N, C-alpha and C positions, 0 to 999 in steps of 0.2 A: 742111411741118414748121415748127419754130420760126422766128420772125423774127430770133432773136438772132444775134450775130456768130459764135457757135461752132456753128451749126446744121449738120446733115449727118452722114453716117456716121462721118467721122473724129472729130467732136466726141463722138458717142456712144461710140465706141471709147475715146477718151481718158478719158472719165468712168468707164467700166467698169474700165479698167486702173487708174485712180487708186484706186478703191474696193478692188480686189483686192490692192493693194500693202501695205495696213496690217493689223496683227494685233491691235492694241489696240482695244477697243470704242469708246472715246472718239475715237480717231483716225478710225475708220471712220465714226462719226456725223458728224463735222465734214466729212469728205470727201464724204459723200453730200449733205449740205446745200449745200456750196459748188458741187459739180458740178451739182446740180439748178438752182440759181439762175443759174449761168452758162449752162447749156445752154438754158434756156427764157427767158433774158434778163428775169428778174424782179428787182424791187427788193429784195424780202425773201424769205427762206426759213427754214424751221424744221423740226425733227424732234423729236418727243417720244416717249420710251419710258415707258409707263405703269408705275406701281407697283400694289400690291394694296390701296391705301387711298384711291383716288379722286384721286390726284395723279400726278405724273410723277417717276420715278426719275432720269431724265436728260432735259434739254431743251436742244437745241443750235440756235443761230440764226446766220444769216449776213445781212449787210446792216445790222446794228445795231451801233453802236460799243459798246465795253466800258462807257463812261460811261453811255450810254443804257440799256444792259441793267441796270446796277446801279440806275439811277434807277427802272426799271420795277418792281422789287421781287421778291417771292417768285415761284417757279415757278407757272404757271397750274394750275388744277384741271381735272378732266375734265368740262367742261360745254360747252354750246352746240355749235358746229361740231366742236370737237375730240372731244367725246363721240360725236357722230354718226359720225365717221370710225372711232373705235375700236370702238364697239358695234354699229353697223349694217354696218361693213366695206364701205362704198360710197364711190365717188368723189363729191366735192362740187365742182362748178364753178359759180361764182356771178359775176354781173356786178357786184354790189356786196354784199359780205358784211354791211354795216351794215343793209341792208334785209331781210335774212333774219329770219324770226320767231324763230329760235333764237339770234340774236345777243344777247349780254348786256353789251356795252360793253367798253371797255379801261381799264386803269389810267391814271392821269392823265399819266404820262410816256411812254405807249405811242404810237408813231407811228400816224397815221391811215392806214388801208388801205381799198381799195375792191374791185377785182376779185380773185378768189380761186380757187385750184385746190388741192385737197387729196385725198389718198387714203391708205388704210391700207397699211402695209408688212407683208406676211403671209408666214408660213412654214406652208404647208398651211392648217389651220384656225386656227392661232395668230396673233393680231395682235401683231406685235412693236413697232409704233409707228405714229405718224401723221406723214406728210410733207406739208407744204403750202407753197405759194408765194403771194405777193401782189404786186399792182401790176406788171403786165407793162409793160415799157418800150418802147412803140412808139406814142407819142401821135399821134392824128389831129386834124384841125382842130376836130372837135366835142368834143375832150377825152377821148374814149373809146378803148379798145383792147380789153382783155380777152383771156383765154386761149381757145384754139380746141380743136376736137376733136383736131387733130393734136398739140397740146401735151399734151392728156390722154393720148393714146396713147403719146407719148414718155415722159411721166412714169411711166406704168404699166410700161413696159419697164425704166426706171431703178429703180423700186421693186422689181421682181422680182429684179434683180441685187443691189439693196441688201439684200434679205432674205437672200440667199446669203452676202454679205460679212459681214453682221452675225451670222448664225448661226455662220459659221466663226470670227469673232473671239471670240464667246462660248465656243465649244468650246476655242479656243486658251487663253483665260484660265482656264477650268476645268482644263485639262490642266496649265497652269503652276502653278495653285494646288496641285494634287496633287503636282507635282514639288517645289515649295517645301516642302510638308509632309514629303515623303520626305527631302529634303535636311536639313531641320531635325532629323528623327529620327536620321538618320545622324550629323550633327554632335554631337547630344546624346550618342550612344553613344561616339563618338570622344573627346569632351571628358571624359566620365566615366572612360573607360579610361585616357587619357593623364594627366589631372591626378591621378586616384587613385593611379596608380603613382608619380608625382612626389612626392605628399604622403606616401605610405608611405615612400619612400626618404628624404625630408626628415626624417620623424619618427625613423627608425632612426639616421640620421647625427647628428641633434641629441642623441639618447640616448647615442650613443658619445662625442660630444664632452663631454657632461656627466660621464660616467664617467672621462674622461681628464684633466679640468681639474687635479686635484690631483697626480696621480702622473706625468703626461707632458704638460705644457703645450704643447710643440711639436706633438705629434700632435693635441692638442685644437684648436690653432689651424688645423691643416690640415683637420680635420673641419668646423670652422666655416666655412672658405672653401668647402668643398663644399656646406654648407647654403646659403650665399649663391648659389652657382651653380645649385643645384636650384630655389631660389625664383625666380630670374630666368627659368629655363626654363618653370616653371609659369605665371609672369605672361605670358610671350610667348605661350604656347598659349591662355591665356584671352583675350588681346587679339585673337589671330587668329580665335578662335571668335566673339567679339563682332562683328568686322568682317563675318564671313559671315552671322551671324544678323540683323544690323541694317544694311541698306544705307544709304549716304549719302543725304541728302535731295535727290535729283535734282530733284524737283518744285519745290523752293524755290530751289536754287542753280544748277541746270543742270549739264551734264556738264563743261564747260570749267572752271567755278569749282570744282567738286568735285574734279576731278583736280588742279588747281593747288594746292588746299589740302592734299590728301593728299601730294603731292610735297614741298611745303614742310615738312610735318611729318617725313617720312622723311629729308629732307636734314639736318634738325637732329638727328635721332636716330641717324644712322649716320655712320661716318667717310667713306664714299664720297660723292662729289658727285653729287647727284640734281637734275636740271633738267627743266623743262617748257616746251614751246612750243606755241602754238596758231596755226593758219594758216587763218583764214577759215571756220571750221566753222559750219554752220547747225544749228539744233535738229533732232534726230532723233526718230523715234517712241520712246515710253517704253521698250519692250522692248529696242530696240537700244542706247539709252543705258545701260541697266543692264548689258547684256552687255559693252559696251565697258569700262565701269568694272570689272567683275569680271575681265575678261582683263587689264586694266592692273594690278590688284591682285596677281593671280597671277604675272604676269611680273616685277613689281617685287620680290615676295617671293623668287622664284628668283634674281634678279640680286643682291639684297642678302645673301641667306643662303648662296648656293652658288657664285657666280661668282668671288669674291675680287677683283672689279674696283675701280678707283679712281673710276670715273665711270659713271653711268647716265643716259641721256637718254630722255625721254618726249616724243614729238611727236604731236600730233593735228591732222590736216590734212583739208581738203576734197578729195573726189574725185568729180566729177560731182555728183549730188544726194545722195551719201552721204558717208562719211568713212573715213579710214584712220588707224589707231593704230599707232605704231611705238615699241617699247621696246628700246633698244640698250645693251649694256654692253661694257666693254673688258676683261672678265675672262678666266678660263681657257678658256671655251668647252667644247664637247663634241662627240662624234660622234652625231648624232641616231639614226642606224641602230643603232649599238652600244647606245645607251640603250634603244631599242625592243626589241632582241633580248634584252637582259638583263632585260626585264620592268620596268624603271624608267620612270617616266612624267614626273617633274618637273612634274606638273600639265598636261602637254601634252594629254592626253585630254580633261580637263574644259574646257580652253580651246577646243579644236576643237569640242567639243559645244556650248559657248555660242555660238561664232561661227556654226556651222551652224544652230542653233536659231532664228536671226534672219535667215537667208538670206545670211549672210556667209561668209567663208573666212579661215583662219588659215595662215600660212606661218612656218617656222622656219629661220633660217640660222645655222649655227654650225659651228665646227671647233676642235679642240684648239689653244689658244694664240691664237685669233683672235676671242675674244668671241662674243656671241650677239645676234641681232636677232629679235624676235618681232613679226610684222606681222599685223594684223587689219583686214580691209576689210568694211564693211557698205554695202548699196546705198542706204540712205536711204528717204525716203517720197515 
């Protein structure tokens, strides 16, 4: 098999497990490429997912720095060896790719490569992408090395499992898109109903205040105070809907920074003291970060609106390769069983669904007079 440091059954098993651990397509592509390069001890690896216009919808590389990749320029087109792998659906193993008649050169910033091993990633008859490696790292005195038949067989096994992982990730993302669309529709209906009722009450109360201004100023003042309260409630519901419909920019800021910012805003907006602490958290897959953020938002909403506590603590810490979120308040607390029996949920069902949807789990600890702790654990990538 491969001459690399991770050769053998355990290395193959580790690579396959790593691929099956992710749900986002981009995360799966990056894991496939990194696993292939490490398993076969290649200097470079890449995987391209074709679009319908002669280019690539996604192209992931490993072994090239971010600076090099930016200098190389736009994504490649489907030509030369890449086109052969995509359209002929055949393995390509070459001693020197530069000597192949189909070779069309590199961009100026592209690293030089010689020995080459590439093959299509297929799901039945559909070609999902092209996976390739270059420059096997086992130099001999004559300067040559090259990929072997054993390497080709190993990469073929990896590609078959890569196809499964990539297909599953695509299905997950499509399912998630449908879920998001359904959630947006539900929120739109709830927003329409709730805010319409508030605005209707607001209009009637304002009309009553207007009629009372001259003959009963005291009652008019009371009605105007009610107008202010109804307007504040409508604004709160609008803000809550905006938070649900437009997630924080996790891609730009990351989970830790996003949570810290939201906690700081809530601390300024409420009388309760709201604090945030982060303990060595690594970046998580995108779906997990969004789920953690959503659960934190729901738990904070419950604590600040219903608990009556003077302090709310948010702690995000590392646990193994994953993370654990803990939101604790010193408020009134409740009996979780009694809440469940009464048909009230306090958002617990949606929080459990979000945790379970990314392979995590949610626990609730609370009792009357003893505050509440919501804990969510996710396994990481």
